[in-house]
C-alpha positions as CSV (number, residue, x, y, z in Angstrom):
1,X,137.2,80.4,84.6
2,X,135.2,77.4,83.2
3,X,135.9,75.2,86.2
4,X,135.1,78.1,88.5
5,X,131.8,78.7,86.7
6,X,130.9,75.0,86.9
7,X,131.6,75.1,90.6
8,X,129.2,78.0,91.2
9,X,126.5,76.4,89.1
10,X,126.9,73.2,91.1
11,X,126.7,75.2,94.3
12,X,123.4,76.7,93.1
13,X,122.0,73.3,92.2
14,X,123.0,71.7,95.6
15,X,121.6,74.8,97.4
16,X,118.2,74.4,95.6
17,X,118.1,70.7,96.7
18,X,119.0,71.5,100.3
19,X,116.6,74.4,100.5
20,X,113.8,72.1,99.3
21,X,114.8,69.5,102.0
22,X,115.1,72.1,104.8
23,X,111.8,73.9,104.0
24,X,109.6,70.8,103.4
25,X,111.1,68.2,105.7
26,X,111.9,70.5,108.7
27,X,110.8,74.1,108.5
28,X,107.2,73.8,107.5
29,X,106.5,70.8,109.9
30,X,108.0,72.9,112.7
31,X,105.7,75.8,111.8
32,X,102.7,73.5,111.8
33,X,103.6,72.3,115.3
34,X,104.0,75.8,116.5
35,X,100.7,77.0,115.1
36,X,99.0,73.9,116.6
37,X,100.5,74.3,120.1
38,X,99.6,78.0,120.2
39,X,96.0,77.4,118.9
40,X,96.5,79.6,115.8
41,X,93.4,79.5,113.6
42,X,94.0,77.6,110.3
43,X,93.2,80.6,108.1
44,X,95.7,82.7,110.0
45,X,98.3,79.9,110.0
46,X,97.9,79.4,106.3
47,X,98.4,83.1,105.5
48,X,101.3,83.6,107.9
49,X,103.2,80.4,109.0
50,X,102.6,78.3,105.9
51,X,103.2,81.3,103.6
52,X,106.4,82.1,105.4
53,X,107.5,78.4,105.1
54,X,107.0,78.1,101.4
55,X,108.4,81.6,100.7
56,X,111.3,81.6,103.2
57,X,114.0,81.1,100.5
58,X,112.9,84.1,98.5
59,X,112.6,86.2,101.7
60,X,116.1,85.4,102.9
61,X,117.7,85.9,99.4
62,X,116.1,89.4,99.4
63,X,117.4,90.2,102.9
64,X,120.9,89.0,102.1
65,X,121.0,90.8,98.7
66,X,119.8,94.0,100.3
67,X,122.6,94.0,102.9
68,X,125.4,92.7,100.8
69,X,127.9,95.5,100.0
70,X,128.2,96.4,96.3
71,X,124.6,97.2,95.4
72,X,123.1,93.7,94.6
73,X,119.5,94.5,95.6
74,X,118.3,93.5,92.2
75,X,119.1,89.8,92.9
76,X,116.5,89.7,95.8
77,X,114.0,91.8,93.9
78,X,114.5,89.7,90.7
79,X,114.1,86.4,92.5
80,X,110.8,87.4,94.1
81,X,109.4,89.0,90.9
82,X,110.6,86.0,88.8
83,X,109.2,83.5,91.4
84,X,105.9,85.3,91.3
85,X,105.7,85.0,87.5
86,X,106.7,81.3,87.7
87,X,104.0,80.7,90.3
88,X,101.2,82.5,88.5
89,X,102.0,81.0,85.0
90,X,103.8,77.7,85.5
91,X,102.3,76.4,88.8
92,X,98.7,77.3,87.9
93,X,99.4,76.0,84.4
94,X,100.7,72.7,85.8
95,X,97.7,72.4,88.1
96,X,95.5,72.8,85.0
97,X,97.4,70.1,83.1
98,X,97.2,67.8,86.1
99,X,93.4,67.5,86.2
100,X,90.3,69.4,85.3
101,X,88.8,71.1,88.4
102,X,86.0,73.5,89.3
103,X,87.2,76.5,91.4
104,X,85.4,78.8,93.9
105,X,85.7,82.3,92.6
106,X,85.4,84.1,96.0
107,X,88.9,83.3,97.4
108,X,90.5,83.8,93.9
109,X,88.9,87.3,93.7
110,X,90.2,88.1,97.2
111,X,93.7,87.0,96.4
112,X,93.8,88.7,93.0
113,X,92.6,92.0,94.5
114,X,95.3,92.1,97.2
115,X,97.9,90.8,94.7
116,X,97.1,93.5,92.2
117,X,97.4,96.2,94.9
118,X,100.8,94.9,95.8
119,X,102.0,94.8,92.2
120,X,100.7,98.3,91.7
121,X,102.9,99.5,94.6
122,X,105.9,97.6,93.0
123,X,105.3,99.2,89.6
124,X,105.3,102.7,91.2
125,X,108.5,101.9,93.1
126,X,110.3,100.5,90.1
127,X,109.1,103.4,87.9
128,X,110.6,105.9,90.4
129,X,113.8,103.9,90.7
130,X,113.8,104.1,94.5
131,X,112.0,102.8,97.6
132,X,111.1,105.0,100.6
133,X,109.8,104.1,104.1
134,X,106.1,104.9,103.2
135,X,106.2,102.5,100.2
136,X,107.7,99.7,102.3
137,X,105.2,100.2,105.1
138,X,102.3,100.2,102.6
139,X,103.3,96.8,101.4
140,X,103.4,95.4,104.9
141,X,100.1,97.0,105.9
142,X,98.5,95.5,102.8
143,X,99.6,92.1,104.1
144,X,98.0,92.7,107.5
145,X,94.8,93.7,105.6
146,X,95.1,90.5,103.6
147,X,95.2,88.4,106.8
148,X,92.1,90.2,108.1
149,X,90.3,89.6,104.8
150,X,91.2,85.9,104.9
151,X,89.6,85.6,108.3
152,X,86.4,87.5,107.4
153,X,86.1,86.6,103.7
154,X,84.1,83.4,104.1
155,X,81.5,85.2,106.2
156,X,81.2,88.0,103.7
157,X,81.2,85.7,100.6
158,X,80.3,82.1,101.6
159,X,82.0,79.5,99.5
160,X,83.0,75.8,99.6
161,X,86.6,75.1,100.3
162,X,88.0,71.9,98.7
163,X,90.5,71.5,101.5
164,X,91.8,73.0,104.7
165,X,95.5,73.2,104.1
166,X,98.1,72.4,101.5
167,X,100.7,69.7,102.3
168,X,104.0,71.1,101.2
169,X,105.8,67.9,100.6
170,X,108.5,67.2,98.0
171,X,109.0,63.5,97.3
172,X,112.8,63.7,97.3
173,X,113.0,59.9,97.4
174,X,111.9,59.8,93.8
175,X,115.0,61.8,93.0
176,X,117.1,59.4,95.0
177,X,116.1,56.5,92.8
178,X,118.9,57.5,90.5
179,X,122.0,55.8,91.9
180,X,124.3,58.6,90.9
181,X,122.2,61.3,92.4
182,X,121.7,59.2,95.5
183,X,125.4,58.9,96.0
184,X,126.0,62.6,95.2
185,X,123.3,63.9,97.6
186,X,123.7,61.5,100.5
187,X,126.4,63.6,102.3
188,X,124.0,66.6,102.3
189,X,121.1,64.5,103.6
190,X,123.3,63.1,106.4
191,X,124.6,66.6,107.2
192,X,121.0,67.9,107.8
193,X,120.0,64.8,109.8
194,X,123.0,65.3,112.1
195,X,122.1,69.0,112.7
196,X,118.4,68.5,113.4
197,X,116.8,67.2,116.6
198,X,113.5,65.3,116.6
199,X,110.4,67.3,115.4
200,X,108.9,67.4,118.9
201,X,111.5,70.0,119.7
202,X,109.8,72.2,117.2
203,X,111.3,75.5,118.4
204,X,114.8,74.1,118.0
205,X,113.9,72.7,114.5
206,X,112.5,76.2,113.6
207,X,115.7,78.0,114.8
208,X,118.1,75.5,113.0
209,X,116.0,75.8,109.8
210,X,116.4,79.6,109.9
211,X,120.2,79.2,110.2
212,X,120.2,76.7,107.3
213,X,118.0,78.8,105.1
214,X,120.2,81.9,105.8
215,X,123.4,80.0,104.9
216,X,122.0,78.5,101.7
217,X,120.5,81.8,100.6
218,X,123.9,83.4,101.1
219,X,125.4,80.7,98.9
220,X,122.8,81.3,96.2
221,X,123.3,85.1,96.3
222,X,127.1,84.8,96.1
223,X,127.0,82.1,93.4
224,X,124.5,84.1,91.3
225,X,126.8,87.1,91.4
226,X,129.7,85.1,90.2
227,X,127.7,83.3,87.5
228,X,126.3,86.6,86.2
229,X,129.8,88.2,86.0
230,X,131.3,85.1,84.4
231,X,128.6,85.0,81.7
232,X,128.4,88.8,81.4
233,X,124.6,88.6,82.1
234,X,122.8,91.1,84.3
235,X,122.3,89.9,87.9
236,X,118.6,90.7,87.5
237,X,118.3,88.2,84.7
238,X,120.0,85.4,86.7
239,X,117.6,86.2,89.5
240,X,114.5,86.4,87.3
241,X,115.1,83.0,85.7
242,X,117.6,80.6,87.5
243,X,117.0,81.6,91.2
244,X,113.3,82.2,90.7
245,X,112.7,78.8,89.1
246,X,115.0,77.0,91.6
247,X,113.3,78.4,94.7
248,X,109.8,77.7,93.2
249,X,110.3,74.0,92.2
250,X,109.1,72.6,95.6
251,X,105.9,74.6,95.3
252,X,105.4,73.4,91.7
253,X,105.7,69.7,92.8
254,X,103.4,70.0,95.8
255,X,100.8,72.0,93.8
256,X,100.9,69.5,90.9
257,X,100.4,66.6,93.3
258,X,97.5,68.4,95.1
259,X,95.9,69.3,91.8
260,X,96.2,65.7,90.6
261,X,94.2,64.6,93.6
262,X,91.4,66.8,92.4
263,X,92.1,69.8,94.6
264,X,92.9,72.4,92.0
265,X,91.6,75.2,94.1
266,X,94.2,74.5,96.7
267,X,97.0,74.6,94.1
268,X,95.9,77.9,92.8
269,X,95.4,79.4,96.3
270,X,98.9,78.2,97.1
271,X,100.4,79.8,94.0
272,X,98.7,83.2,94.5
273,X,98.9,83.2,98.3
274,X,102.7,82.5,98.2
275,X,103.1,85.4,95.8
276,X,101.2,87.8,98.1
277,X,103.6,86.9,100.9
278,X,106.6,87.2,98.6
279,X,105.6,90.7,97.2
280,X,104.2,92.3,100.4
281,X,106.6,90.8,103.0
282,X,109.4,89.4,101.0
283,X,110.1,92.8,99.5
284,X,108.5,95.2,102.0
285,X,110.4,93.8,105.1
286,X,113.9,93.8,103.6
287,X,113.3,97.3,102.2
288,X,112.0,98.7,105.5
289,X,114.9,97.2,107.5
290,X,117.5,98.4,105.0
291,X,116.1,102.0,105.0
292,X,116.0,102.1,108.8
293,X,119.5,100.6,109.1
294,X,121.3,102.7,106.5
295,X,119.1,105.8,106.8
296,X,118.6,106.2,103.0
297,X,116.3,105.1,100.2
298,X,117.0,101.8,98.4
299,X,117.7,102.6,94.7
300,X,116.4,100.4,91.9
301,X,117.7,100.9,88.5
302,X,116.7,98.0,86.2
303,X,114.8,98.0,83.0
304,X,114.3,94.2,83.4
305,X,112.6,94.5,86.8
306,X,110.2,97.2,85.8
307,X,109.3,95.3,82.6
308,X,108.8,92.1,84.6
309,X,106.5,93.8,87.0
310,X,104.4,95.0,84.1
311,X,104.4,91.4,82.7
312,X,103.4,90.1,86.2
313,X,100.5,92.6,86.4
314,X,99.3,91.6,83.0
315,X,99.7,87.8,83.7
316,X,97.5,88.1,86.8
317,X,94.8,89.8,84.8
318,X,95.1,87.2,82.0
319,X,94.8,84.3,84.5
320,X,91.8,85.9,86.2
321,X,90.0,86.6,82.9
322,X,90.8,83.1,81.6
323,X,89.3,81.5,84.7
324,X,86.3,83.7,84.6
325,X,85.8,83.0,80.9
326,X,86.0,79.3,81.5
327,X,83.5,79.7,84.3
328,X,86.1,78.9,87.0
329,X,87.0,75.6,85.4
330,X,90.6,74.9,84.7
331,X,91.4,72.6,81.8
332,X,94.6,71.4,80.0
333,X,94.2,74.2,77.3
334,X,94.5,76.8,80.0
335,X,97.6,75.2,81.4
336,X,99.3,75.1,77.9
337,X,98.5,78.8,77.4
338,X,99.9,79.8,80.7
339,X,103.1,77.7,80.5
340,X,103.6,78.9,76.9
341,X,103.4,82.5,78.0
342,X,106.1,81.9,80.7
343,X,108.4,80.1,78.2
344,X,108.1,83.1,75.8
345,X,108.8,85.5,78.7
346,X,112.0,83.7,79.6
347,X,113.2,83.5,76.0
348,X,112.5,87.2,75.6
349,X,114.4,88.1,78.8
350,X,117.4,86.0,77.8
351,X,117.5,87.3,74.2
352,X,117.0,90.9,75.4
353,X,120.0,90.6,77.8
354,X,122.2,89.1,75.1
355,X,121.3,91.7,72.4
């Protein structure tokens, strides 16, 4: 049992690494090329293609978990809710630790408003322990409304943007400086290089990335189920912590580097914007497909998920009030507070599942 558990943990770690590589080295560059070739406005590309790129792992985990026999929907929901908490508290906290920055309140207000609406629907869903077609549609309609708001917001509330787009790049070469890791990960790097064409064939790169993300997400879901059973820990807890953190690490690295360059507004927009896609599309789309496919509501019976949604709602309010109180300036103290809240949350969830 111990060797089996170690094998599944190793599968999870390797899948995290490969997902980071697929997403940042292939998937997002392909989406950028597609948006450029089709003359998609940068605002729309950022809220659709780029959000899809950074949130693809969570979306596919949710899709696979919903359709896997045996009632494992909580893995997908837990991953998205946990990732949302990680983004709000840890990524924004890391951005604050990286460098002091002055933010524009207008885009933050826009993102927070739409995010709170999405979380409100989630809280209602988890409180009723089931998801219906109207609730799934509401989430997706909210995202369409969000895209429209992004396009019009600067005209309604003029503000200075500190950058056009976020570069989602993970410096994996830094990881490879360790000889053992380089030797361990080299076969997986070669495997991906062999399966991908040059980036100029962007549609082929896009399609192959979808296949890779689907396979790796399936490995993560299966491994998470086995780990939760082996440790006798609820699947929702594994999703809220391990899967959520693992799928969010690339965003953490890119946001930290962006904030260190003095573009803290970009890092925070990335964190909240990715969360909006995760909650509204990452949950709304799998739920809608599942209900239409099976012809019945999706049941959700988990104390941990409902509690986490309440914590998520509270954390967004706390972040917004902290930024407003600090006059939209992020400092190291803000980062310490936010990361501290996340650490306490994880400890509380783990202890609660054990007790």
